[in-house]
All heavy atoms as an XYZ file, in Angstrom:
1022
protein
N      76.443     96.790     56.913
C      77.584     96.611     56.045
C      78.768     96.197     56.907
O      79.087     96.860     57.892
C      77.917     97.924     55.285
C      79.171     97.747     54.458
C      76.755     98.335     54.424
N      79.377     95.106     56.519
C      80.564     94.615     57.228
C      81.702     94.624     56.235
O      81.596     94.077     55.143
C      80.336     93.193     57.774
C      79.165     93.196     58.756
C      81.602     92.663     58.423
C      78.744     91.837     59.214
N      82.800     95.254     56.626
C      83.974     95.333     55.750
C      85.181     94.743     56.460
O      85.385     94.976     57.639
C      84.251     96.791     55.399
C      83.188     97.380     54.525
C      83.643     98.729     53.978
N      82.653     99.214     53.052
C      81.898    100.278     53.259
N      82.051    100.983     54.349
N      81.006    100.643     52.376
N      85.985     93.982     55.699
C      87.228     93.430     56.231
C      88.327     94.442     55.939
O      88.644     94.697     54.782
C      87.508     92.083     55.558
C      88.506     91.266     56.283
N      89.802     91.639     56.443
C      88.375     90.080     56.918
C      90.447     90.718     57.127
N      89.592     89.760     57.432
N      88.897     95.018     56.968
C      89.879     96.089     56.779
C      91.318     95.585     56.715
O      92.177     96.266     56.207
C      89.743     97.127     57.883
C      88.419     97.857     57.793
C      88.360     98.924     58.832
N      87.219     99.772     58.578
C      87.292    101.042     58.219
N      88.447    101.619     58.100
N      86.203    101.730     57.979
N      91.576     94.413     57.257
C      92.955     93.913     57.305
C      93.104     92.765     56.312
O      93.201     91.603     56.685
C      93.280     93.456     58.729
C      94.767     93.202     58.915
O      95.567     93.621     58.062
O      95.129     92.571     59.923
N      93.105     93.113     55.016
C      93.197     92.103     53.969
C      94.663     91.793     53.708
O      95.409     92.630     53.190
C      92.495     92.591     52.673
C      92.594     91.545     51.589
C      91.047     92.934     52.965
N      95.068     90.597     54.106
C      96.438     90.118     53.861
C      96.361     88.661     53.425
O      95.389     87.977     53.721
C      97.274     90.194     55.143
C      97.661     91.600     55.518
C      98.635     91.587     56.665
N      97.860     91.637     57.909
C      98.352     91.373     59.098
N      99.597     91.004     59.248
N      97.602     91.445     60.167
N      97.397     88.206     52.763
C      97.429     86.822     52.302
C      97.377     85.853     53.479
O      96.860     84.736     53.365
C      98.685     86.570     51.469
N      97.872     86.266     54.630
C      97.854     85.404     55.807
C      96.429     85.145     56.297
O      96.173     84.146     56.972
C      98.668     86.038     56.931
N      95.494     86.022     55.938
C      94.112     85.872     56.385
C      93.226     85.139     55.377
O      92.045     84.946     55.648
C      93.498     87.252     56.692
C      94.140     87.928     57.841
N      94.153     89.290     57.986
C      94.810     87.432     58.908
C      94.798     89.605     59.087
N      95.211     88.496     59.658
N      93.776     84.747     54.227
C      92.987     84.011     53.253
C      92.592     82.662     53.842
O      93.399     81.966     54.439
C      93.757     83.778     51.954
C      94.011     85.026     51.133
C      95.029     85.064     50.195
C      93.230     86.156     51.299
C      95.262     86.203     49.441
C      93.456     87.290     50.548
C      94.473     87.313     49.634
O      94.702     88.435     48.895
N      91.333     82.296     53.661
C      90.859     81.010     54.154
C      90.433     81.027     55.614
O      89.905     80.039     56.108
N      90.653     82.123     56.328
C      90.241     82.219     57.724
C      88.719     82.385     57.760
O      88.153     83.195     57.038
C      90.945     83.403     58.434
C      90.408     83.587     59.837
C      92.441     83.184     58.450
N      88.090     81.607     58.616
C      86.637     81.634     58.708
C      86.232     82.537     59.876
O      86.679     82.353     60.998
C      86.070     80.215     58.900
C      86.414     79.353     57.687
C      84.568     80.256     59.135
C      86.041     77.894     57.846
N      85.381     83.509     59.575
C      84.820     84.394     60.597
C      83.334     84.085     60.731
O      82.674     83.715     59.766
C      84.989     85.869     60.212
C      86.444     86.304     60.224
O      87.143     85.974     61.193
O      86.861     86.968     59.260
N      82.812     84.276     61.944
C      81.390     84.063     62.177
C      80.768     85.365     62.671
O      81.334     86.052     63.510
C      81.156     82.982     63.227
C      81.521     81.596     62.767
C      81.196     80.590     63.831
C      81.592     79.197     63.387
N      81.272     78.196     64.410
N      79.597     85.674     62.120
C      78.833     86.846     62.545
C      77.492     86.344     63.051
O      76.834     85.547     62.386
C      78.615     87.817     61.383
C      79.897     88.329     60.799
C      80.427     87.745     59.663
C      80.564     89.381     61.391
C      81.606     88.207     59.124
C      81.744     89.847     60.855
C      82.272     89.265     59.720
N      77.092     86.807     64.215
C      75.798     86.394     64.767
C      74.805     87.540     64.644
O      75.066     88.646     65.092
C      75.929     85.993     66.223
C      74.558     85.620     66.816
C      74.649     85.080     68.191
N      75.190     83.732     68.083
C      75.603     83.027     69.117
N      75.554     83.535     70.316
N      76.064     81.818     68.949
N      73.669     87.252     64.018
C      72.585     88.208     63.894
C      71.479     87.768     64.840
O      71.065     86.605     64.804
C      72.045     88.239     62.467
C      73.064     88.517     61.365
C      72.418     88.334     60.017
C      73.598     89.910     61.513
N      71.024     88.663     65.693
C      69.938     88.338     66.603
C      68.780     89.284     66.344
O      68.984     90.487     66.210
C      70.382     88.464     68.058
C      71.311     87.360     68.487
C      71.632     87.423     69.967
O      71.701     88.496     70.542
N      71.814     86.271     70.564
N      67.587     88.725     66.286
C      66.377     89.511     66.066
C      65.587     89.517     67.361
O      65.345     88.468     67.954
C      65.522     88.915     64.927
C      64.234     89.676     64.761
C      66.317     88.897     63.637
N      65.211     90.714     67.810
C      64.404     90.829     69.016
C      63.494     92.033     68.885
O      63.729     92.919     68.069
C      65.291     90.960     70.248
O      66.086     92.120     70.164
N      62.447     92.041     69.709
C      61.563     93.192     69.714
C      62.288     94.355     70.371
O      63.136     94.171     71.225
C      60.286     92.885     70.496
C      59.375     91.925     69.767
C      58.081     91.726     70.512
O      57.594     92.686     71.119
O      57.568     90.604     70.479
N      61.930     95.558     69.973
C      62.615     96.737     70.480
C      62.394     96.908     71.983
O      63.273     97.337     72.690
C      62.126     97.980     69.739
C      62.909     99.223     70.081
C      62.487    100.383     69.198
O      61.596    100.285     68.397
N      63.162    101.493     69.368
N      61.233     96.547     72.470
C      60.912     96.768     73.874
C      61.408     95.649     74.780
O      61.451     95.820     75.985
C      59.402     96.930     74.050
O      58.754     95.735     73.631
N      61.800     94.513     74.206
C      62.239     93.387     75.020
C      63.663     93.015     74.676
O      64.126     93.214     73.568
C      61.342     92.173     74.781
C      59.926     92.401     75.214
C      59.075     91.171     74.973
O      59.539     90.186     74.427
N      57.827     91.227     75.381
N      64.348     92.455     75.640
C      65.741     92.059     75.418
C      65.868     90.613     74.960
O      66.907     90.200     74.500
C      66.541     92.234     76.707
C      66.673     93.679     77.102
C      67.464     93.811     78.353
N      67.463     95.213     78.765
C      68.460     95.793     79.349
N      69.551     95.116     79.629
N      68.395     97.049     79.682
N      64.796     89.845     75.083
C      64.842     88.442     74.718
C      64.877     88.288     73.198
O      64.103     88.901     72.483
C      63.609     87.737     75.288
C      63.649     86.245     75.096
C      62.466     85.605     75.772
C      62.544     84.108     75.603
N      61.407     83.454     76.235
N      65.796     87.469     72.709
C      65.958     87.275     71.272
C      64.840     86.389     70.731
O      64.509     85.359     71.307
C      67.313     86.643     70.977
N      64.240     86.788     69.608
C      63.211     85.996     68.948
C      63.822     84.962     68.014
O      63.250     83.916     67.772
C      62.271     86.905     68.161
C      61.470     87.905     68.982
C      60.693     88.817     68.054
C      60.540     87.181     69.922
N      64.979     85.270     67.475
C      65.650     84.354     66.572
C      67.083     84.775     66.359
O      67.471     85.893     66.696
N      67.885     83.859     65.842
C      69.280     84.199     65.586
C      69.797     83.398     64.404
O      69.235     82.372     64.041
C      70.130     83.947     66.824
C      70.228     82.499     67.199
C      71.205     82.306     68.348
N      71.250     80.912     68.693
C      70.791     80.397     69.805
N      70.244     81.175     70.695
N      70.872     79.119     70.030
N      70.861     83.890     63.825
C      71.479     83.248     62.665
C      72.966     83.538     62.709
O      73.378     84.670     62.953
C      70.859     83.815     61.380
C      71.568     83.435     60.111
C      71.282     82.026     59.734
C      71.968     81.714     58.407
N      72.165     80.330     58.224
N      73.760     82.512     62.527
C      75.200     82.703     62.429
C      75.590     82.649     60.960
O      75.255     81.704     60.260
C      75.948     81.638     63.227
C      75.922     81.888     64.706
C      76.875     80.992     65.474
O      77.571     80.159     64.848
O      76.909     81.126     66.697
N      76.282     83.678     60.514
C      76.722     83.767     59.127
C      78.221     83.532     59.107
O      78.970     84.187     59.836
C      76.391     85.155     58.527
C      76.882     85.247     57.105
C      74.903     85.421     58.609
N      78.640     82.613     58.279
C      80.064     82.304     58.163
C      80.627     83.023     56.951
O      80.049     82.974     55.860
C      80.286     80.786     58.050
C      79.837     80.121     59.348
C      81.735     80.476     57.739
C      79.972     78.630     59.339
N      81.740     83.712     57.157
C      82.395     84.443     56.067
C      83.844     83.985     55.970
O      84.525     83.838     56.987
C      82.329     85.940     56.330
N      84.295     83.763     54.753
C      85.675     83.349     54.511
C      86.317     84.351     53.569
O      85.747     84.689     52.531
C      85.715     81.945     53.866
O      84.962     81.051     54.679
C      87.140     81.439     53.747
N      87.487     84.839     53.940
C      88.220     85.779     53.090
C      88.921     84.993     51.986
O      89.696     84.076     52.256
C      89.242     86.571     53.913
C      90.050     87.603     53.142
C      89.137     88.703     52.617
C      91.138     88.183     54.013
N      88.625     85.342     50.743
C      89.200     84.660     49.594
C      90.068     85.632     48.808
O      89.786     86.831     48.767
C      88.096     84.120     48.681
C      87.137     83.114     49.307
C      86.015     82.781     48.338
C      87.878     81.863     49.719
N      91.118     85.128     48.153
C      91.947     86.018     47.330
C      91.172     86.488     46.105
O      90.288     85.799     45.604
C      93.129     85.137     46.946
C      92.674     83.742     47.133
C      91.618     83.764     48.184
N      91.492     87.663     45.641
C      90.782     88.209     44.500
C      91.316     87.693     43.168
O      90.669     87.838     42.146
C      90.856     89.737     44.518
O      92.206     90.150     44.436
N      92.501     87.096     43.152
C      93.062     86.548     41.918
C      92.228     85.349     41.475
O      91.556     84.711     42.271
C      94.513     86.122     42.136
N      92.285     85.052     40.173
C      91.501     83.938     39.654
C      92.029     82.626     40.216
O      93.228     82.389     40.266
C      91.545     83.923     38.132
C      90.843     85.099     37.520
C      90.784     84.967     36.034
C      90.011     86.156     35.459
N      89.895     86.083     34.024
N      91.088     81.775     40.638
C      91.436     80.487     41.216
C      91.255     79.397     40.166
O      90.509     79.577     39.205
C      90.511     80.178     42.396
C      90.548     81.195     43.488
C      89.494     80.888     44.547
O      88.651     80.002     44.327
O      89.537     81.548     45.578
N      91.894     78.265     40.356
C      91.618     77.134     39.465
C      90.162     76.725     39.616
O      89.609     76.791     40.701
C      92.545     76.025     39.974
C      93.574     76.709     40.818
C      92.955     77.982     41.299
N      89.514     76.316     38.536
C      88.088     75.973     38.579
C      87.748     74.898     39.613
O      86.713     74.946     40.238
C      87.776     75.482     37.171
C      88.877     75.968     36.302
C      90.066     76.188     37.184
N      88.632     73.925     39.816
C      88.352     72.837     40.753
C      88.257     73.369     42.189
O      87.357     73.011     42.937
C      89.441     71.767     40.644
C      89.181     70.573     41.557
C      90.302     69.571     41.487
O      91.374     69.850     40.944
N      90.063     68.385     42.042
N      89.181     74.251     42.566
C      89.177     74.807     43.919
C      87.929     75.674     44.128
O      87.322     75.663     45.191
C      90.446     75.629     44.149
C      90.608     76.129     45.571
C      91.883     76.928     45.744
O      92.603     77.200     44.791
N      92.161     77.306     46.978
N      87.530     76.404     43.101
C      86.354     77.261     43.184
C      85.095     76.414     43.365
O      84.217     76.747     44.165
C      86.249     78.101     41.914
C      85.322     79.267     42.002
C      85.434     80.105     40.757
C      84.856     81.478     40.984
N      84.981     82.325     39.811
N      84.992     75.291     42.651
C      83.838     74.403     42.769
C      83.761     73.780     44.158
O      82.675     73.665     44.730
C      83.901     73.302     41.700
C      83.620     73.800     40.297
C      83.836     72.718     39.251
O      84.037     71.540     39.633
O      83.788     73.040     38.059
N      84.916     73.401     44.718
C      84.930     72.827     46.064
C      84.444     73.851     47.092
O      83.691     73.515     48.011
C      86.347     72.352     46.425
C      86.783     71.115     45.681
C      88.225     70.729     45.977
O      88.818     71.309     46.911
O      88.749     69.856     45.284
N      84.877     75.086     46.945
C      84.458     76.146     47.864
C      82.956     76.389     47.760
O      82.267     76.543     48.766
C      85.235     77.433     47.559
C      84.937     78.568     48.511
C      85.442     78.302     49.911
O      86.389     77.527     50.092
O      84.872     78.882     50.846
N      82.418     76.394     46.534
C      80.989     76.597     46.352
C      80.191     75.442     46.955
O      79.149     75.664     47.570
C      80.661     76.750     44.862
C      81.074     78.085     44.279
C      80.787     78.185     42.792
O      80.207     77.239     42.212
O      81.158     79.211     42.206
N      80.665     74.199     46.799
C      79.990     73.045     47.389
C      79.969     73.156     48.910
O      78.952     72.881     49.546
C      80.694     71.745     46.983
C      80.379     71.287     45.591
C      81.077     69.971     45.307
C      80.883     69.547     43.872
N      81.602     68.304     43.564
N      81.093     73.565     49.496
C      81.179     73.694     50.956
C      80.206     74.752     51.465
O      79.507     74.552     52.447
C      82.607     74.045     51.379
C      82.816     73.988     52.873
C      84.215     74.387     53.244
N      84.504     75.783     52.929
C      84.104     76.820     53.673
N      83.371     76.624     54.740
N      84.420     78.046     53.330
N      80.105     75.864     50.741
C      79.191     76.932     51.137
C      77.744     76.461     51.015
O      76.929     76.697     51.905
C      79.449     78.198     50.288
C      80.791     78.812     50.676
C      78.327     79.209     50.460
C      81.237     79.941     49.771
N      77.410     75.770     49.931
C      76.039     75.279     49.743
C      75.669     74.258     50.814
O      74.547     74.246     51.305
C      75.877     74.673     48.353
C      75.802     75.714     47.250
C      75.646     75.077     45.895
C      75.654     76.131     44.804
N      75.561     75.536     43.473
N      76.609     73.380     51.185
C      76.340     72.396     52.238
C      76.072     73.094     53.562
O      75.164     72.728     54.300
C      77.520     71.432     52.382
C      77.624     70.432     51.264
C      78.894     69.609     51.354
O      79.649     69.751     52.342
O      79.125     68.810     50.432
N      76.867     74.107     53.865
C      76.672     74.827     55.126
C      75.326     75.542     55.154
O      74.626     75.520     56.155
C      77.796     75.832     55.352
C      77.586     76.643     56.593
N      77.714     76.103     57.845
C      77.215     77.932     56.762
C      77.434     77.029     58.745
N      77.139     78.154     58.108
N      74.945     76.150     54.032
C      73.664     76.846     53.973
C      72.502     75.865     54.072
O      71.470     76.182     54.659
C      73.557     77.668     52.686
C      74.445     78.904     52.612
C      74.311     79.562     51.248
C      74.103     79.886     53.711
N      72.645     74.677     53.513
C      71.579     73.683     53.581
C      71.393     73.185     55.011
O      70.288     72.860     55.426
C      71.897     72.520     52.661
N      72.480     73.114     55.791
C      72.404     72.620     57.161
C      71.841     73.657     58.117
O      71.261     73.318     59.131
C      73.797     72.205     57.652
C      74.353     70.995     56.937
C      75.792     70.734     57.321
O      76.343     71.482     58.146
O      76.365     69.780     56.785
N      72.029     74.924     57.828
C      71.621     75.954     58.783
C      70.148     76.281     58.652
O      69.556     76.146     57.603
C      72.463     77.219     58.600
O      72.167     77.797     57.355
N      69.569     76.717     59.744
C      68.180     77.161     59.780
C      68.209     78.671     59.859
O      68.976     79.240     60.632
C      67.458     76.570     61.013
C      66.031     77.076     61.098
C      67.491     75.061     60.953
N      67.378     79.337     59.051
C      67.482     80.795     58.969
C      67.213     81.478     60.288
O      68.039     82.189     60.794
C      66.566     81.343     57.882
C      66.747     82.810     57.695
C      67.948     83.325     57.242
C      65.737     83.687     58.016
C      68.126     84.670     57.088
C      65.912     85.049     57.860
C      67.106     85.526     57.401
N      66.061     81.273     60.886
C      65.792     81.864     62.195
C      65.374     80.757     63.134
O      64.315     80.177     62.974
C      64.690     82.930     62.138
C      65.192     84.259     61.704
C      64.833     84.785     60.488
C      66.048     84.981     62.510
C      65.299     86.006     60.080
C      66.518     86.208     62.118
C      66.149     86.720     60.904
N      66.213     80.465     64.105
C      65.878     79.465     65.100
C      64.959     80.133     66.108
O      65.394     80.946     66.900
C      67.149     78.960     65.784
C      68.143     78.341     64.818
C      69.502     78.127     65.457
O      69.641     78.388     66.659
O      70.402     77.700     64.757
N      63.696     79.777     66.051
C      62.727     80.402     66.939
C      62.912     79.833     68.342
O      62.993     78.640     68.526
C      61.290     80.128     66.468
C      60.957     80.781     65.166
C      60.889     82.290     65.301
O      60.535     82.797     66.342
N      61.232     82.989     64.255
N      63.001     80.719     69.312
C      63.067     80.291     70.696
C      61.654     80.114     71.201
O      60.749     80.831     70.806
C      63.798     81.341     71.551
O      63.121     82.575     71.414
C      65.239     81.490     71.117
N      61.461     79.141     72.045
C      60.133     78.876     72.572
C      59.818     79.909     73.635
O      60.550     80.081     74.586
C      60.076     77.468     73.171
C      60.272     76.329     72.177
C      60.313     74.999     72.911
C      59.167     76.327     71.149
N      58.710     80.589     73.471
C      58.270     81.580     74.445
C      57.366     80.887     75.436
O      56.500     80.118     75.049
C      57.522     82.729     73.766
S      58.580     83.677     72.688
N      57.554     81.168     76.686
C      56.702     80.582     77.705
C      55.368     81.305     77.690
O      55.324     82.517     77.575
C      57.379     80.706     79.065
C      58.687     79.953     79.097
C      59.578     80.398     80.235
O      59.284     81.353     80.927
N      60.677     79.703     80.406
N      54.266     80.565     77.815
C      52.951     81.187     77.707
C      52.709     82.285     78.735
O      52.087     83.276     78.436
C      51.977     80.025     77.923
C      52.758     78.785     77.681
C      54.187     79.121     77.948
N      53.216     82.117     79.969
C      52.938     83.140     80.964
C      53.643     84.454     80.634
O      53.128     85.517     80.941
C      53.310     82.677     82.385
C      54.785     82.373     82.583
C      55.113     80.896     82.395
O      54.240     80.129     81.957
O      56.244     80.514     82.690
N      54.796     84.408     80.003
C      55.473     85.647     79.617
C      54.715     86.341     78.489
O      54.617     87.551     78.457
C      56.907     85.365     79.171
C      57.793     84.993     80.342
O      57.419     85.182     81.494
N      58.963     84.456     80.033
N      54.189     85.590     77.563
C      53.487     86.169     76.419
C      52.185     86.834     76.866
O      51.838     87.896     76.413
C      53.207     85.086     75.390
C      52.612     85.625     74.117
C      52.506     84.549     73.091
N      53.812     84.132     72.662
C      54.324     84.423     71.490
N      53.650     85.103     70.633
N      55.539     84.017     71.160
N      51.449     86.187     77.784
C      50.179     86.767     78.214
C      50.412     87.995     79.081
O      49.624     88.925     79.051
C      49.325     85.741     78.983
O      50.086     85.263     80.091
C      48.908     84.592     78.086
N      51.492     88.005     79.843
C      51.746     89.152     80.711
C      52.122     90.384     79.895
O      51.818     91.499     80.286
C      52.859     88.812     81.698
N      52.784     90.205     78.764
C      53.235     91.354     77.992
C      52.304     91.683     76.822
O      52.557     92.615     76.087
C      54.644     91.101     77.474
O      54.628     90.010     76.587
N      51.228     90.906     76.635
C      50.399     91.117     75.461
C      49.354     92.215     75.633
O      48.868     92.744     74.654
C      49.714     89.807     75.069
O      48.830     89.412     76.099
N      48.985     92.550     76.853
C      47.953     93.553     77.055
C      48.369     94.550     78.120
O      49.494     94.531     78.604
N      47.441     95.434     78.480
C      47.767     96.413     79.509
C      47.940     95.730     80.860
O      47.304     94.721     81.148
C      46.562     97.353     79.504
C      45.463     96.582     78.888
C      46.094     95.601     77.958
N      48.790     96.289     81.677
C      49.053     95.682     82.976
C      47.856     95.868     83.896
O      47.001     96.734     83.691
C      50.302     96.293     83.595
O      50.037     97.628     83.976
N      47.804     95.071     84.920
C      46.728     95.136     85.894
C      46.711     96.481     86.600
O      45.636     97.033     86.867
C      46.905     93.997     86.903
C      45.659     93.441     87.562
C      44.636     93.024     86.533
C      46.002     92.288     88.465
N      47.888     97.017     86.876
C      47.987     98.324     87.535
C      47.387     99.420     86.665
O      46.667    100.302     87.157
C      49.447     98.650     87.854
C      49.714    100.002     88.491
C      49.097    100.062     89.882
C      51.194    100.267     88.565
N      47.641     99.375     85.368
C      47.105    100.384     84.451
C      45.582    100.331     84.399
O      44.912    101.368     84.432
C      47.683    100.171     83.042
O      49.103    100.148     83.111
C      47.237    101.262     82.096
N      45.027     99.137     84.345
C      43.572     98.982     84.307
C      42.966     99.489     85.612
O      41.965    100.215     85.605
C      43.192     97.505     84.043
C      41.705     97.281     84.206
C      43.659     97.076     82.667
N      43.558     99.118     86.737
C      43.051     99.560     88.038
C      43.106    101.079     88.159
O      42.151    101.712     88.619
C      43.856     98.901     89.160
C      43.440     99.325     90.535
C      42.235     98.899     91.080
C      44.247    100.169     91.284
C      41.849     99.303     92.341
C      43.864    100.577     92.541
C      42.660    100.149     93.079
N      44.215    101.675     87.730
C      44.358    103.130     87.799
C      43.321    103.821     86.913
O      42.756    104.849     87.284
C      45.774    103.537     87.378
C      46.162    104.985     87.588
C      46.089    105.360     89.061
C      47.565    105.216     87.076
N      43.027    103.260     85.757
C      42.013    103.822     84.875
C      40.629    103.786     85.508
O      39.865    104.755     85.432
N      40.301    102.679     86.152
C      38.996    102.556     86.811
C      38.866    103.555     87.957
O      37.819    104.194     88.132
C      38.780    101.106     87.291
C      38.618    100.182     86.074
C      37.576    100.996     88.215
C      38.616     98.714     86.408
N      39.943    103.720     88.743
C      39.918    104.680     89.854
C      39.726    106.099     89.319
O      38.947    106.886     89.884
C      41.205    104.562     90.699
C      41.348    105.725     91.663
C      41.219    103.246     91.453
N      40.408    106.447     88.238
C      40.277    107.799     87.668
C      38.867    108.048     87.139
O      38.310    109.133     87.317
C      41.308    108.013     86.561
S      42.980    108.163     87.180
N      38.276    107.055     86.488
C      36.909    107.206     85.984
C      35.937    107.384     87.150
O      35.049    108.242     87.105
C      36.523    105.997     85.097
C      37.321    106.037     83.798
C      35.026    105.975     84.816
C      37.179    104.798     82.949
N      36.137    106.586     88.197
C      35.264    106.713     89.368
C      35.417    108.092     90.003
O      34.425    108.708     90.434
C      35.584    105.620     90.382
N      36.661    108.611     90.070
C      36.899    109.936     90.656
C      36.207    111.020     89.839
O      35.668    111.984     90.403
C      38.398    110.202     90.744
N      36.205    110.877     88.541
C      35.543    111.880     87.699
C      34.017    111.822     87.826
O      33.335    112.822     87.588
C      35.955    111.698     86.236
C      37.407    112.078     85.925
C      37.752    111.691     84.497
C      37.637    113.557     86.155
N      33.494    110.678     88.197
C      32.043    110.545     88.339
C      31.543    111.032     89.703
O      30.344    111.268     89.870
C      31.635    109.085     88.116
C      31.855    108.625     86.679
S      31.497    106.897     86.437
C      29.731    106.908     86.582
N      32.441    111.159     90.671
C      32.037    111.647     91.994
C      31.669    113.124     91.923
O      32.156    113.856     91.054
C      33.183    111.438     93.001
C      33.442    109.987     93.414
C      34.697    109.904     94.271
C      32.245    109.403     94.152
N      30.834    113.589     92.829
C      30.437    115.004     92.820
C      31.586    115.927     93.216
O      32.515    115.524     93.902
C      29.296    115.073     93.842
C      29.422    113.855     94.670
C      30.131    112.826     93.858
N      31.494    117.156     92.759
C      32.510    118.173     93.062
C      32.143    118.863     94.377
O      30.977    118.943     94.742
C      32.563    119.206     91.916
O      32.692    118.495     90.681
C      33.737    120.144     92.059
N      33.176    119.345     95.069
C      32.937    120.071     96.323
C      31.993    121.243     96.071
O      32.117    121.949     95.076
C      34.260    120.609     96.882
C      35.080    119.656     97.741
C      36.398    120.312     98.129
C      34.338    119.200     98.968
N      31.051    121.425     96.960
C      30.110    122.525     96.835
C      28.747    122.093     96.331
O      27.791    122.849     96.409
N      28.635    120.901     95.770
C      27.335    120.402     95.336
C      26.556    119.948     96.565
O      26.986    119.086     97.310
C      27.498    119.229     94.362
C      28.024    119.624     93.014
C      28.103    118.428     92.071
O      27.347    117.451     92.255
O      28.917    118.488     91.145
N      25.422    120.561     96.802
C      24.654    120.271     98.001
C      23.635    119.146     97.795
O      23.380    118.363     98.683
C      23.906    121.537     98.468
C      24.847    122.645     98.859
S      25.853    122.102    100.232
C      26.960    123.474    100.365
N      23.075    119.065     96.634
C      22.021    118.091     96.387
C      22.622    116.782     95.874
O      22.528    116.440     94.710
C      21.021    118.651     95.386
C      20.315    119.882     95.883
C      19.393    120.464     94.835
O      19.098    119.752     93.852
O      18.995    121.609     94.996
N      23.284    116.041     96.768
C      23.921    114.797     96.384
C      23.685    113.748     97.463
O      23.669    114.044     98.649
C      25.419    115.011     96.190
O      26.044    113.792     95.913
N      23.503    112.522     97.049
C      23.302    111.423     97.990
C      24.632    110.851     98.473
O      24.663    110.050     99.391
C      22.468    110.322     97.330
C      21.059    110.725     96.869
C      20.402    109.591     96.116
C      20.220    111.150     98.063
N      25.729    111.273     97.859
C      27.060    110.782     98.197
C      27.541    111.521     99.445
O      27.344    112.729     99.571
C      28.023    111.016     97.014
C      29.423    110.538     97.335
C      27.500    110.332     95.769
N      28.197    110.806    100.396
C      28.694    111.481    101.597
C      29.672    112.598    101.254
O      30.352    112.568    100.219
C      29.396    110.374    102.375
C      28.927    109.092    101.784
C      28.455    109.379    100.400
N      29.785    113.569    102.156
C      30.600    114.759    101.916
C      32.086    114.432    101.747
O      32.787    115.092    100.983
C      30.408    115.759    103.074
C      31.017    117.136    102.877
C      30.460    117.801    101.625
C      30.792    118.017    104.097
N      32.591    113.384    102.408
C      34.023    113.042    102.309
C      34.387    112.472    100.933
O      35.567    112.361    100.595
C      34.466    112.096    103.436
C      33.784    110.742    103.446
C      34.288    109.688    102.691
C      32.651    110.515    104.212
C      33.677    108.463    102.691
C      32.038    109.278    104.229
C      32.555    108.255    103.475
O      31.953    107.028    103.489
N      33.404    112.108    100.130
C      33.676    111.627     98.776
C      33.548    112.725     97.723
O      33.772    112.471     96.537
C      32.744    110.467     98.423
C      33.029    109.139     99.130
C      32.008    108.098     98.731
C      34.425    108.652     98.821
N      33.242    113.941     98.129
C      33.195    115.061     97.185
C      34.628    115.496     96.903
O      35.407    115.727     97.823
C      32.384    116.220     97.775
C      30.923    115.956     97.827
N      30.001    116.887     97.414
C      30.199    114.866     98.206
C      28.779    116.390     97.576
N      28.886    115.166     98.052
N      34.979    115.602     95.637
C      36.358    115.945     95.249
C      36.441    117.394     94.796
O      35.485    117.953     94.267
C      36.831    115.023     94.122
C      36.886    113.531     94.442
C      37.346    112.760     93.216
C      37.803    113.239     95.611
N      37.630    117.956     94.974
C      37.854    119.328     94.503
C      38.081    119.313     92.991
O      38.315    118.260     92.382
C      39.056    119.935     95.209
O      40.240    119.304     94.783
N      38.044    120.485     92.408
C      38.271    120.604     90.965
C      39.689    120.163     90.622
O      39.924    119.490     89.609
C      38.002    122.063     90.504
C      38.375    122.231     89.040
C      36.553    122.430     90.730
N      40.651    120.515     91.468
C      42.040    120.125     91.217
C      42.205    118.602     91.248
O      42.953    118.028     90.439
C      42.973    120.772     92.240
C      43.147    122.258     91.990
O      42.909    122.734     90.882
N      43.561    122.992     93.013
N      41.544    117.923     92.175
C      41.623    116.465     92.229
C      41.030    115.837     90.968
O      41.570    114.866     90.434
C      40.894    115.952     93.475
C      41.622    116.264     94.774
C      40.792    115.938     96.000
O      39.572    116.069     95.983
N      41.474    115.512     97.061
N      39.955    116.400     90.488
C      39.354    115.887     89.258
C      40.240    116.164     88.037
O      40.309    115.347     87.116
C      37.963    116.473     89.059
C      36.936    115.880     90.001
C      35.545    116.255     89.559
C      34.543    115.441     90.323
N      33.234    115.467     89.722
N      40.910    117.316     88.055
C      41.847    117.617     86.949
C      42.999    116.627     86.929
O      43.442    116.186     85.860
C      42.371    119.036     87.064
C      41.409    120.147     86.653
C      42.014    121.524     86.963
C      41.085    120.044     85.173
N      43.506    116.276     88.103
C      44.592    115.280     88.175
C      44.091    113.933     87.650
O      44.782    113.246     86.885
C      45.125    115.154     89.625
C      46.051    113.950     89.766
C      45.848    116.427     90.030
N      42.889    113.519     88.036
C      42.326    112.252     87.561
C      42.157    112.275     86.042
O      42.450    111.296     85.354
C      40.990    111.989     88.249
N      41.683    113.391     85.509
C      41.511    113.499     84.055
C      42.852    113.472     83.338
O      42.998    112.857     82.273
C      40.754    114.786     83.721
N      43.860    114.097     83.930
C      45.203    114.120     83.319
C      45.781    112.701     83.298
O      46.342    112.259     82.293
C      46.112    115.068     84.089
C      47.501    115.146     83.540
C      47.783    115.875     82.401
C      48.544    114.444     84.147
C      49.051    115.939     81.869
C      49.827    114.501     83.629
C      50.072    115.238     82.503
O      51.330    115.282     81.987
N      45.668    111.990     84.417
C      46.192    110.615     84.491
C      45.443    109.712     83.521
O      46.037    108.869     82.858
C      46.102    110.085     85.942
C      46.402    108.603     86.006
C      47.042    110.862     86.847
N      44.149    109.890     83.418
C      43.348    109.062     82.512
C      43.672    109.341     81.051
O      43.713    108.440     80.230
C      41.860    109.312     82.774
C      40.874    108.385     82.091
C      41.109    106.953     82.544
C      39.464    108.803     82.381
N      43.938    110.610     80.757
C      44.200    110.997     79.371
C      45.580    110.657     78.951
O      45.917    110.352     77.857
């Protein structure tokens, strides 16, 4: 809601512009924008001819404007933000591998002893994965 608080005869006919920008919540880049033109008009009845001229001017302006001017997104930016990051995928694979390794104290294992993880290390991997 936009309200004009300083209504005076001196401001009649003054053109104000409001810019609306649409963007995703997680990104700062604007997806589209629209400039809305507002003119303060007197509330008293106007002569019909002046009212018709004002309506024609408004209709012409609306016909010329495009509602949302779509900005061209570069393909590399779209692919980078469309899925999980490489770091997230790598971290998930490491956590899964850590959970599959044997726990300390297991004697009957073909895996070397330095790859046996403690229960706490496995809990951390499960927490990060979850």
